[in-house]
Backbone as JSON, one array per atom type, in Angstrom:
{
  "sequence": "MYQIKAYIKFLLRATNQHGVHSPFVYHFVTKCLYDKTTHEAYAKLKRYKSELSNSKTILQITDLGEGSKTLDAQQRAVSKMAKVSSSSIKDAKLLYRVSTYFTIKKGLELGTSLGMGTYALALADRNAKITTIEGCSNTAAFSKSKLKQHHIENIKFLVGDFSKSIPELKEDRYDLVFFDGHHNKEATITYFETLLPKAHNDSVFVFDDIYWSKEMTEAWTYIKNHHSVTVTVDTFHLGFVFFRREQAKEHFKIRM",
  "N": [[-172.94, -105.36, -78.69], [-171.88, -107.1, -79.92], [-169.56, -108.52, -77.73], [-171.53, -109.76, -75.84], [-172.88, -111.74, -76.78], [-170.61, -113.08, -77.51], [-169.73, -114.04, -75.13], [-172.37, -115.24, -74.73], [-171.47, -117.52, -75.9], [-169.08, -118.41, -75.32], [-169.93, -119.09, -72.12], [-171.3, -121.73, -73.18], [-169.76, -123.34, -73.59], [-167.54, -123.06, -71.95], [-166.3, -124.83, -68.58], [-165.44, -125.89, -64.89], [-163.08, -126.07, -62.7], [-163.71, -129.09, -62.7], [-164.26, -130.11, -65.57], [-161.54, -130.07, -65.85], [-159.02, -132.33, -66.64], [-156.08, -131.85, -67.22], [-152.51, -131.92, -65.04], [-151.58, -129.35, -64.19], [-153.02, -127.63, -65.13], [-155.95, -128.24, -63.78], [-154.54, -127.48, -61.41], [-153.66, -124.69, -61.42], [-156.13, -123.51, -61.86], [-157.66, -124.33, -59.32], [-155.99, -123.95, -57.25], [-155.27, -121.24, -57.36], [-157.32, -119.37, -59.66], [-158.86, -119.74, -58.57], [-159.16, -119.64, -56.28], [-160.21, -118.29, -52.31], [-159.28, -117.17, -50.89], [-158.58, -114.2, -48.92], [-156.24, -112.06, -49.4], [-154.58, -109.77, -47.66], [-153.35, -107.82, -49.42], [-155.72, -107.36, -51.36], [-157.01, -105.07, -49.78], [-155.96, -103.56, -50.23], [-155.99, -102.88, -52.55], [-158.46, -102.21, -53.11], [-158.96, -99.85, -51.58], [-156.73, -98.31, -53.22], [-158.53, -98.78, -55.93], [-160.33, -96.93, -54.76], [-159.65, -94.52, -54.95], [-159.27, -93.52, -56.85], [-161.01, -94.14, -57.81], [-162.22, -91.1, -56.5], [-161.09, -89.28, -57.81], [-160.39, -85.83, -58.54], [-159.5, -85.29, -60.88], [-158.19, -84.46, -64.09], [-157.37, -85.75, -67.38], [-154.98, -84.46, -69.99], [-155.23, -85.97, -72.46], [-152.97, -88.95, -74.93], [-153.71, -90.98, -77.17], [-153.16, -93.4, -78.06], [-153.69, -96.59, -78.88], [-156.6, -98.05, -79.62], [-158.23, -96.84, -78.22], [-160.77, -95.53, -76.62], [-164.04, -96.83, -76.1], [-166.04, -95.03, -74.87], [-165.64, -92.74, -73.93], [-164.2, -90.17, -73.68], [-161.94, -88.31, -76.63], [-159.44, -86.81, -76.42], [-159.65, -85.3, -73.26], [-160.02, -86.54, -70.39], [-161.58, -87.76, -67.38], [-160.16, -88.5, -64.49], [-161.78, -90.35, -62.44], [-163.47, -91.68, -64.7], [-162.12, -92.94, -66.27], [-161.18, -94.28, -64.55], [-163.14, -95.82, -63.78], [-164.41, -97.3, -66.63], [-162.15, -98.4, -68.32], [-159.91, -98.6, -66.71], [-157.94, -101.35, -65.07], [-160.5, -103.71, -63.34], [-161.48, -104.2, -59.83], [-161.46, -107.37, -59.68], [-160.46, -108.39, -60.96], [-157.94, -106.98, -61.22], [-157.32, -108.75, -58.31], [-157.19, -110.8, -59.1], [-154.77, -110.67, -60.75], [-152.65, -110.43, -58.9], [-152.93, -112.65, -57.49], [-152.09, -114.56, -59.83], [-149.39, -113.59, -59.71], [-148.56, -114.54, -57.1], [-149.46, -116.95, -57.54], [-147.21, -117.87, -59.62], [-144.92, -117.09, -58.33], [-143.99, -114.38, -59.77], [-140.59, -112.48, -60.81], [-139.61, -111.26, -62.55], [-141.58, -108.49, -64.59], [-144.08, -107.57, -66.81], [-145.79, -105.05, -68.62], [-147.98, -103.76, -70.34], [-149.28, -101.03, -70.73], [-150.03, -98.99, -68.94], [-151.77, -97.5, -67.95], [-154.44, -96.42, -64.96], [-152.88, -97.11, -63.52], [-153.99, -99.61, -61.99], [-153.38, -102.13, -62.7], [-150.33, -102.35, -62.88], [-150.39, -101.48, -60.15], [-151.52, -104.43, -58.64], [-149.63, -106.26, -59.46], [-146.76, -105.38, -59.2], [-147.61, -105.59, -55.93], [-147.54, -107.83, -54.91], [-145.14, -109.38, -54.76], [-142.78, -107.59, -53.12], [-139.91, -107.34, -54.07], [-139.66, -108.02, -56.73], [-139.14, -107.29, -60.1], [-141.24, -104.86, -61.57], [-142.17, -103.55, -64.75], [-143.62, -101.23, -66.3], [-145.15, -100.29, -69.17], [-146.96, -97.46, -70.86], [-148.72, -94.67, -73.37], [-149.37, -93.0, -72.42], [-148.02, -89.67, -71.93], [-148.86, -88.6, -69.56], [-151.12, -89.38, -68.54], [-148.77, -91.45, -67.77], [-147.48, -90.09, -66.42], [-149.39, -89.39, -63.76], [-149.99, -91.96, -63.22], [-147.35, -92.57, -61.9], [-147.52, -91.06, -59.42], [-149.26, -91.36, -58.31], [-148.98, -94.2, -57.59], [-146.26, -94.03, -56.42], [-147.44, -92.77, -54.02], [-148.28, -94.36, -52.87], [-146.22, -96.1, -51.67], [-144.59, -97.88, -53.35], [-141.78, -99.15, -54.74], [-141.31, -100.75, -56.57], [-141.13, -100.72, -59.97], [-140.61, -99.83, -62.94], [-141.0, -97.34, -65.16], [-141.99, -96.8, -68.39], [-142.16, -94.85, -70.95], [-144.83, -94.0, -73.95], [-144.51, -95.57, -77.72], [-145.62, -98.48, -78.1], [-144.42, -99.9, -79.76], [-142.21, -99.18, -80.43], [-140.86, -99.09, -78.02], [-140.4, -101.75, -76.6], [-138.62, -102.7, -78.25], [-136.56, -101.77, -76.91], [-135.89, -102.89, -74.62], [-134.24, -104.0, -71.81], [-134.29, -106.8, -70.36], [-133.67, -110.07, -70.74], [-135.66, -112.23, -70.2], [-138.86, -112.52, -69.68], [-141.21, -113.8, -66.37], [-143.8, -113.07, -66.33], [-145.9, -111.23, -68.48], [-148.86, -108.73, -69.3], [-150.71, -108.35, -70.99], [-152.77, -105.32, -72.02], [-153.07, -102.98, -73.77], [-153.64, -101.09, -76.46], [-155.74, -102.26, -78.08], [-156.01, -103.42, -81.19], [-155.69, -105.48, -83.12], [-153.54, -106.77, -85.51], [-151.71, -105.25, -84.24], [-151.76, -106.34, -81.37], [-151.48, -109.3, -82.0], [-148.78, -108.35, -83.52], [-147.05, -107.06, -81.32], [-146.66, -109.64, -79.35], [-145.72, -111.7, -80.64], [-143.17, -110.21, -80.99], [-142.48, -109.85, -78.55], [-142.07, -112.5, -77.54], [-139.85, -114.1, -77.5], [-138.49, -113.89, -75.02], [-139.85, -114.79, -73.37], [-140.04, -117.96, -70.97], [-139.85, -121.17, -70.7], [-141.45, -121.58, -68.83], [-143.18, -119.21, -68.25], [-145.37, -117.05, -68.55], [-147.88, -114.91, -70.1], [-150.6, -112.43, -70.01], [-153.71, -112.34, -71.4], [-155.55, -109.15, -71.94], [-159.11, -108.1, -72.21], [-159.53, -110.36, -74.82], [-162.14, -110.81, -75.4], [-162.91, -107.81, -76.5], [-163.6, -107.08, -79.26], [-164.5, -108.16, -82.28], [-161.87, -108.53, -83.53], [-160.17, -109.02, -81.75], [-160.42, -110.77, -81.2], [-159.68, -112.8, -83.15], [-157.69, -112.36, -82.95], [-156.62, -113.5, -80.3], [-157.2, -116.17, -81.22], [-155.28, -116.77, -82.61], [-152.69, -116.33, -81.29], [-153.94, -118.61, -79.37], [-153.47, -121.04, -81.64], [-150.85, -120.99, -81.72], [-147.57, -121.71, -83.05], [-145.53, -121.66, -80.79], [-147.07, -122.25, -78.44], [-148.41, -123.87, -75.67], [-150.63, -124.53, -74.02], [-153.38, -123.04, -73.21], [-155.61, -121.02, -71.31], [-158.85, -119.43, -71.08], [-160.66, -116.88, -70.31], [-162.74, -115.74, -70.54], [-162.43, -112.17, -69.51], [-159.6, -112.23, -69.46], [-157.04, -113.76, -70.73], [-154.52, -116.46, -70.94], [-151.65, -117.52, -71.94], [-149.66, -120.33, -71.82], [-146.67, -121.72, -72.45], [-144.87, -124.59, -71.62], [-143.56, -126.94, -71.95], [-143.57, -129.54, -72.01], [-145.85, -129.44, -71.68], [-149.09, -130.91, -73.43], [-151.15, -129.35, -76.22], [-153.57, -127.45, -75.4], [-156.22, -126.35, -75.16], [-158.55, -124.41, -72.99], [-161.08, -122.99, -72.01], [-162.93, -121.12, -68.56], [-164.58, -120.83, -66.32], [-165.14, -117.9, -64.01]],
  "CA": [[-173.64, -106.75, -78.94], [-170.73, -108.56, -80.15], [-169.84, -108.99, -76.69], [-172.95, -110.32, -75.21], [-172.67, -112.63, -78.65], [-169.55, -113.96, -77.49], [-169.64, -114.46, -74.22], [-173.15, -116.25, -74.36], [-170.46, -118.82, -76.49], [-168.14, -119.01, -73.9], [-170.92, -119.67, -71.07], [-172.02, -122.48, -73.47], [-169.02, -123.87, -74.41], [-166.94, -122.83, -70.74], [-166.24, -125.2, -67.82], [-164.81, -125.67, -63.94], [-162.29, -127.72, -63.01], [-164.14, -130.98, -63.02], [-164.13, -130.26, -67.04], [-160.14, -130.19, -66.95], [-157.61, -133.16, -67.28], [-154.35, -131.31, -66.75], [-152.9, -131.59, -63.57], [-151.07, -128.04, -63.98], [-153.9, -126.42, -65.38], [-156.7, -128.07, -63.01], [-154.21, -126.47, -60.08], [-153.92, -123.17, -61.87], [-158.19, -122.44, -61.54], [-157.99, -124.69, -58.32], [-155.23, -122.56, -56.47], [-154.94, -119.81, -58.42], [-158.42, -118.82, -60.54], [-161.02, -120.07, -57.68], [-158.56, -119.34, -54.63], [-160.81, -117.63, -52.18], [-158.54, -116.44, -49.7], [-158.76, -113.11, -48.5], [-155.48, -111.47, -48.88], [-153.9, -108.39, -47.11], [-153.63, -107.07, -50.79], [-157.2, -106.77, -51.23], [-157.76, -103.91, -49.04], [-155.27, -102.13, -50.45], [-155.95, -102.93, -54.14], [-159.47, -101.45, -53.18], [-158.2, -98.55, -51.72], [-156.51, -97.75, -54.75], [-159.74, -98.35, -57.05], [-161.46, -95.77, -54.06], [-159.49, -92.69, -54.98], [-159.63, -93.22, -58.66], [-163.27, -93.39, -58.59], [-163.37, -90.18, -56.38], [-159.81, -87.77, -57.95], [-161.02, -84.94, -59.51], [-157.6, -84.81, -62.35], [-158.91, -84.38, -65.76], [-155.99, -85.88, -68.01], [-154.87, -84.73, -71.69], [-154.84, -87.95, -73.12], [-153.22, -89.66, -75.83], [-154.36, -92.87, -77.15], [-152.15, -94.43, -79.36], [-154.45, -97.55, -79.29], [-157.95, -98.1, -80.15], [-159.1, -96.1, -78.21], [-162.18, -95.88, -75.76], [-165.78, -97.75, -76.93], [-167.22, -94.75, -74.34], [-164.53, -91.74, -73.19], [-163.94, -88.31, -74.69], [-160.73, -88.96, -76.72], [-158.85, -86.09, -75.07], [-160.02, -85.05, -72.42], [-160.72, -87.63, -69.58], [-161.98, -87.74, -65.42], [-159.61, -89.91, -63.43], [-163.16, -90.98, -62.0], [-164.5, -91.89, -65.43], [-161.32, -94.19, -66.25], [-161.41, -95.72, -63.23], [-164.64, -97.13, -63.95], [-164.17, -97.88, -67.52], [-160.57, -98.25, -68.93], [-158.61, -99.45, -65.46], [-158.43, -102.57, -63.87], [-161.21, -103.59, -62.42], [-160.96, -104.96, -59.02], [-162.09, -108.26, -59.61], [-158.78, -108.4, -62.37], [-156.52, -106.91, -60.46], [-157.01, -109.25, -57.68], [-156.45, -112.49, -59.95], [-153.62, -110.79, -61.3], [-152.02, -110.45, -58.02], [-153.0, -114.84, -57.53], [-151.42, -115.0, -60.47], [-148.42, -113.48, -59.18], [-147.82, -115.04, -56.2], [-149.16, -118.3, -57.38], [-146.13, -118.38, -60.8], [-143.41, -116.57, -58.42], [-143.46, -113.99, -60.85], [-139.55, -112.32, -60.23], [-140.0, -110.44, -63.37], [-142.67, -108.52, -65.29], [-143.78, -106.63, -67.87], [-146.8, -104.71, -68.34], [-148.36, -103.34, -71.8], [-150.4, -100.1, -70.9], [-150.11, -98.21, -67.31], [-153.61, -96.63, -67.98], [-154.39, -95.5, -64.02], [-151.63, -98.54, -62.46], [-154.32, -100.32, -61.26], [-152.71, -103.44, -62.35], [-148.97, -102.08, -62.07], [-149.97, -101.88, -58.12], [-151.68, -105.66, -58.12], [-148.56, -106.65, -60.13], [-145.49, -104.95, -57.57], [-147.97, -105.98, -54.79], [-147.44, -109.36, -54.9], [-143.9, -109.38, -54.55], [-141.43, -105.92, -53.18], [-138.72, -107.15, -54.65], [-139.96, -108.25, -58.42], [-138.94, -106.14, -60.71], [-141.72, -104.99, -62.58], [-141.79, -103.01, -65.83], [-144.88, -100.83, -67.23], [-145.26, -99.16, -70.68], [-147.46, -96.42, -70.99], [-148.26, -94.29, -74.48], [-149.8, -91.25, -73.03], [-147.37, -89.25, -71.15], [-149.44, -87.28, -68.68], [-151.26, -90.69, -67.71], [-147.96, -92.69, -66.87], [-146.9, -89.22, -64.81], [-150.9, -89.4, -62.84], [-150.11, -93.55, -62.03], [-146.22, -92.75, -61.66], [-147.02, -90.11, -58.99], [-150.36, -92.17, -57.21], [-148.21, -95.46, -56.64], [-145.24, -92.89, -54.96], [-148.25, -91.8, -52.98], [-148.49, -95.58, -51.89], [-144.81, -96.34, -51.41], [-144.35, -98.11, -54.81], [-140.82, -98.68, -55.87], [-140.66, -101.43, -58.14], [-141.74, -100.32, -60.8], [-139.63, -98.9, -63.39], [-142.37, -96.62, -65.72], [-141.4, -95.8, -69.41], [-143.6, -93.8, -72.26], [-143.84, -94.38, -75.62], [-145.71, -96.51, -78.22], [-144.78, -99.91, -77.53], [-143.68, -101.07, -81.1], [-140.48, -98.43, -80.44], [-140.1, -99.32, -76.74], [-140.81, -102.92, -76.68], [-137.66, -103.56, -79.13], [-135.33, -101.54, -76.07], [-136.5, -103.1, -73.13], [-133.1, -104.54, -71.37], [-134.53, -108.3, -70.29], [-133.48, -110.93, -71.44], [-136.38, -113.39, -69.84], [-139.75, -112.24, -68.2], [-141.45, -114.67, -66.05], [-145.24, -112.93, -66.99], [-145.98, -110.26, -69.04], [-149.74, -108.74, -68.96], [-150.96, -107.47, -72.57], [-152.78, -104.33, -71.72], [-152.76, -101.98, -74.27], [-153.49, -100.75, -77.9], [-156.46, -102.93, -78.38], [-155.87, -103.52, -82.38], [-155.51, -107.19, -83.78], [-152.05, -106.89, -86.13], [-150.85, -105.0, -83.11], [-151.27, -107.64, -80.33], [-150.42, -110.22, -82.28], [-146.75, -108.24, -83.29], [-146.48, -107.61, -79.96], [-146.45, -111.25, -78.55], [-144.26, -111.84, -81.81], [-141.85, -109.63, -80.5], [-141.95, -110.88, -76.91], [-142.15, -114.45, -77.63], [-138.19, -114.4, -77.33], [-138.14, -113.09, -73.67], [-140.57, -115.96, -72.8], [-139.17, -119.04, -70.85], [-140.44, -122.24, -70.41], [-143.09, -121.22, -67.54], [-143.7, -117.61, -68.6], [-147.21, -116.8, -68.59], [-148.58, -113.91, -71.04], [-151.68, -112.83, -69.91], [-154.75, -111.03, -72.49], [-156.79, -108.54, -71.17], [-159.77, -108.23, -73.32], [-159.89, -110.81, -75.76], [-163.66, -110.43, -76.66], [-163.11, -107.24, -77.18], [-163.85, -106.96, -79.99], [-164.33, -109.68, -83.47], [-160.92, -108.63, -84.35], [-159.31, -108.85, -80.55], [-160.63, -112.4, -80.8], [-159.15, -113.01, -83.97], [-156.04, -111.79, -82.79], [-156.45, -114.56, -79.15], [-157.07, -117.81, -81.85], [-154.24, -116.7, -83.53], [-151.95, -116.59, -80.07], [-153.67, -120.05, -79.06], [-152.96, -121.98, -82.27], [-149.22, -120.5, -82.59], [-146.86, -123.36, -82.72], [-145.08, -122.18, -79.54], [-148.0, -121.61, -77.15], [-148.78, -125.12, -75.67], [-152.18, -124.97, -73.15], [-154.07, -121.95, -72.71], [-156.3, -120.78, -70.18], [-159.77, -118.6, -71.51], [-161.51, -117.07, -68.27], [-163.61, -114.23, -70.9], [-162.07, -111.22, -69.48], [-157.89, -112.9, -69.41], [-156.62, -114.77, -71.36], [-154.08, -116.92, -70.24], [-151.19, -118.53, -72.49], [-148.41, -120.68, -71.06], [-144.85, -122.0, -73.41], [-144.72, -125.22, -71.09], [-143.02, -127.71, -73.83], [-143.69, -131.06, -71.64], [-147.26, -130.21, -71.84], [-149.46, -131.28, -74.45], [-151.29, -128.47, -76.6], [-154.57, -127.56, -75.17], [-157.39, -124.95, -74.78], [-159.82, -123.96, -72.02], [-162.15, -121.93, -70.86], [-163.19, -121.24, -67.21], [-166.41, -120.29, -65.79], [-165.28, -117.65, -63.39]],
  "C": [[-172.89, -107.76, -79.82], [-170.24, -109.33, -79.02], [-170.38, -109.64, -75.95], [-172.64, -111.32, -75.88], [-171.65, -114.16, -77.96], [-169.45, -114.37, -75.92], [-170.74, -115.37, -73.49], [-172.15, -118.17, -75.37], [-169.88, -119.31, -75.36], [-168.9, -119.89, -73.14], [-171.05, -121.28, -71.54], [-170.76, -123.85, -73.72], [-167.88, -123.89, -72.89], [-166.99, -124.41, -69.42], [-165.76, -125.02, -66.96], [-163.6, -126.54, -63.71], [-162.82, -128.74, -62.63], [-163.22, -131.12, -64.72], [-162.5, -130.36, -67.53], [-159.17, -131.74, -66.47], [-156.2, -132.93, -66.75], [-154.27, -131.63, -65.56], [-151.99, -130.23, -63.37], [-152.41, -127.38, -64.46], [-155.45, -126.7, -64.55], [-155.89, -127.09, -61.25], [-153.98, -125.69, -59.79], [-155.8, -122.8, -61.21], [-157.9, -123.38, -60.42], [-157.22, -124.1, -57.29], [-154.56, -121.79, -56.41], [-156.23, -119.12, -58.4], [-159.72, -118.74, -59.73], [-160.3, -119.46, -55.86], [-159.53, -118.07, -53.79], [-160.04, -117.01, -50.59], [-158.67, -114.74, -49.48], [-157.67, -112.31, -48.52], [-154.85, -109.75, -48.51], [-153.71, -107.39, -47.81], [-155.21, -106.14, -50.96], [-157.54, -105.23, -51.08], [-157.08, -103.09, -49.25], [-155.7, -101.59, -51.62], [-157.78, -102.16, -54.41], [-159.5, -100.0, -52.77], [-158.15, -97.86, -52.33], [-157.91, -96.68, -55.51], [-160.49, -97.71, -56.21], [-161.24, -94.62, -54.07], [-158.88, -93.03, -56.34], [-160.28, -93.3, -59.25], [-163.27, -91.41, -57.93], [-162.8, -89.62, -57.03], [-161.1, -87.7, -59.07], [-160.33, -84.2, -60.73], [-158.59, -85.1, -63.44], [-157.28, -84.49, -66.03], [-156.41, -85.13, -69.46], [-154.3, -85.92, -72.22], [-154.65, -87.83, -74.51], [-153.45, -90.47, -76.13], [-153.82, -92.56, -78.07], [-152.85, -95.91, -79.69], [-155.37, -97.31, -79.93], [-158.54, -96.93, -79.81], [-160.11, -96.72, -77.61], [-163.04, -95.95, -76.56], [-166.57, -95.63, -75.75], [-166.96, -93.03, -73.87], [-164.43, -90.86, -74.23], [-162.47, -88.58, -75.51], [-159.53, -88.22, -76.14], [-158.94, -85.8, -74.17], [-160.36, -86.52, -71.22], [-160.43, -87.8, -68.05], [-160.63, -89.24, -65.24], [-160.87, -91.3, -63.42], [-164.28, -92.24, -63.27], [-163.34, -93.3, -65.19], [-161.19, -94.68, -65.26], [-162.54, -96.67, -63.64], [-165.03, -98.12, -65.72], [-163.0, -98.41, -68.2], [-159.97, -99.59, -68.48], [-159.28, -100.6, -65.35], [-159.09, -102.5, -63.27], [-160.85, -104.36, -61.1], [-160.76, -106.73, -58.94], [-160.39, -108.49, -60.31], [-157.76, -108.67, -61.62], [-156.36, -107.74, -58.65], [-155.89, -110.95, -58.26], [-154.68, -111.78, -60.74], [-152.34, -111.36, -60.61], [-151.76, -111.8, -57.29], [-152.41, -115.04, -58.26], [-149.85, -115.59, -60.07], [-147.57, -113.91, -58.52], [-148.21, -116.42, -56.41], [-147.76, -118.57, -58.15], [-144.77, -117.98, -60.0], [-142.55, -115.76, -58.67], [-142.07, -113.05, -59.86], [-138.76, -111.12, -61.14], [-140.92, -109.96, -64.75], [-142.8, -107.34, -66.62], [-145.55, -106.36, -68.49], [-147.1, -103.67, -69.96], [-149.15, -102.42, -72.01], [-150.6, -100.27, -69.2], [-151.54, -98.07, -67.31], [-153.11, -96.19, -65.83], [-153.22, -96.73, -62.69], [-153.0, -99.01, -61.61], [-153.6, -102.42, -61.6], [-151.64, -103.5, -62.63], [-149.11, -102.73, -60.39], [-150.02, -103.5, -58.03], [-150.4, -106.62, -58.9], [-147.3, -106.01, -58.97], [-146.43, -105.16, -56.51], [-147.45, -106.74, -54.41], [-145.87, -109.42, -54.36], [-143.46, -108.17, -54.61], [-140.53, -106.39, -53.73], [-138.72, -107.91, -55.74], [-139.57, -107.38, -58.61], [-139.71, -105.65, -62.48], [-141.74, -103.72, -63.4], [-142.97, -102.77, -66.67], [-144.57, -99.42, -68.57], [-146.62, -98.38, -71.2], [-147.85, -95.41, -72.14], [-148.58, -92.69, -74.4], [-148.35, -90.75, -71.94], [-147.94, -88.5, -69.51], [-150.94, -88.38, -68.04], [-150.68, -91.61, -66.87], [-147.39, -91.3, -65.76], [-148.15, -89.47, -63.83], [-150.15, -90.66, -62.13], [-148.55, -93.44, -61.8], [-146.62, -92.11, -60.03], [-147.69, -90.96, -58.1], [-149.24, -93.2, -56.92], [-147.34, -95.29, -56.2], [-146.02, -92.62, -53.9], [-147.78, -93.7, -51.79], [-147.14, -96.9, -51.69], [-144.43, -97.29, -52.37], [-142.92, -98.31, -54.66], [-139.91, -99.93, -56.4], [-140.49, -101.58, -59.0], [-140.96, -100.08, -61.68], [-140.76, -98.36, -65.17], [-141.4, -96.48, -67.43], [-142.98, -96.01, -70.51], [-142.89, -93.86, -73.57], [-145.05, -95.78, -76.23], [-144.28, -97.5, -78.31], [-144.2, -100.13, -78.26], [-142.47, -100.48, -80.87], [-140.12, -99.15, -78.6], [-140.22, -100.99, -75.62], [-138.62, -102.92, -76.85], [-136.29, -102.98, -77.61], [-135.56, -102.06, -74.73], [-134.8, -103.86, -72.99], [-133.48, -105.42, -71.26], [-133.8, -108.69, -71.04], [-134.96, -112.63, -71.55], [-137.75, -111.95, -68.98], [-140.36, -113.67, -68.16], [-143.34, -114.21, -66.27], [-144.54, -111.22, -68.08], [-147.5, -110.03, -69.71], [-149.57, -107.27, -70.98], [-152.25, -106.17, -72.39], [-153.98, -102.79, -72.31], [-153.2, -102.39, -75.71], [-154.35, -102.42, -78.35], [-157.46, -103.29, -80.24], [-155.43, -105.5, -82.32], [-154.12, -107.79, -84.57], [-151.31, -106.38, -84.88], [-151.07, -105.51, -81.98], [-150.76, -108.73, -80.89], [-148.49, -109.56, -83.18], [-146.41, -107.88, -81.87], [-146.14, -108.73, -79.06], [-145.17, -111.96, -79.89], [-143.01, -111.59, -81.4], [-141.19, -109.95, -79.45], [-141.83, -111.71, -76.44], [-140.26, -114.4, -76.62], [-137.61, -114.35, -75.7], [-138.94, -114.2, -73.08], [-139.81, -117.32, -72.47], [-140.35, -119.67, -70.75], [-141.61, -122.31, -69.72], [-142.87, -119.76, -67.17], [-144.81, -118.0, -69.15], [-147.49, -115.43, -68.48], [-150.02, -114.32, -71.06], [-152.15, -111.21, -71.1], [-155.7, -110.24, -71.81], [-157.82, -108.44, -72.61], [-159.48, -108.82, -74.61], [-161.23, -110.82, -76.55], [-164.43, -108.26, -77.09], [-163.77, -106.44, -78.41], [-163.65, -108.54, -80.99], [-162.69, -109.92, -83.73], [-159.84, -109.28, -83.04], [-159.71, -110.64, -81.19], [-160.36, -113.21, -81.79], [-158.06, -113.8, -83.9], [-156.04, -113.4, -81.22], [-156.93, -115.73, -79.86], [-156.13, -117.61, -82.06], [-153.18, -117.27, -82.73], [-152.01, -118.42, -80.04], [-152.64, -121.7, -79.96], [-151.4, -121.55, -82.92], [-148.17, -121.62, -82.16], [-145.43, -123.12, -81.24], [-145.51, -121.96, -78.17], [-148.28, -123.54, -77.1], [-150.17, -125.43, -75.17], [-152.3, -123.34, -73.08], [-155.59, -122.08, -72.06], [-157.5, -119.1, -70.55], [-160.9, -118.23, -70.18], [-162.69, -115.66, -68.94], [-162.88, -113.03, -70.44], [-160.82, -111.12, -69.76], [-157.92, -113.28, -70.34], [-154.95, -115.36, -70.86], [-152.84, -118.08, -71.31], [-149.69, -118.93, -71.48], [-147.66, -121.71, -72.77], [-144.81, -123.62, -72.74], [-144.26, -126.73, -72.12], [-143.55, -128.89, -72.94], [-145.46, -130.92, -71.35], [-148.1, -130.13, -73.06], [-150.88, -129.96, -74.58], [-152.8, -128.36, -75.82], [-154.94, -126.04, -74.56], [-158.73, -125.18, -73.28], [-160.5, -123.58, -71.91], [-163.23, -122.28, -70.01], [-163.89, -120.39, -66.68], [-165.4, -119.6, -64.48], [-166.1, -117.01, -61.79]]
}
């Protein structure tokens, strides 16, 4: 019920490129978010999603986050996870476009899940270095094996609690960080602030499910208002955060 109400409010306030006056955001919206090009990688993402949806594998799950609203807490079929908790084809395509648009060379993902978003980030540039962290060892092992079958070799897999894994990251800077796990207000804010030192002027932080719950929307509001953030773009399903010092502080809601 909360998500339905939130979506109605979003639609009433959202705009398209014609309501954007910032050249940086206008270009991002028109050349990336609204890009209608049928990229070659889309077929690979679609095929990967189909393989997940048709999988017969059952995983024993260790969930360190808020859990799923619809799936069993301990044993989950990969096919059902693909429909409920894995990144959608639409979001995976968008992640791919964002990665290519901003020429991401070093990316970090919090929440590997079945590797749908991971695959999109890795496909954008085979020479990019993508690090992904997953709390459940069985899920991580499945995704690692699955992506290896698709000849993806530019991903570093880490397994463990985000709060313990993030401080151990070796990279000084990330061009993109995708927050896609532990849908909890306090945890989301903590991970955001912990990773801030690894952001540079042109980094982009991407937050999944910012309207997953009232608390997640509160976390999103906190992040938007943070002194280090200059520009945010809210597409309802995903929230984009920028740190460009040359930009005036502005927040945009964009219909997709």
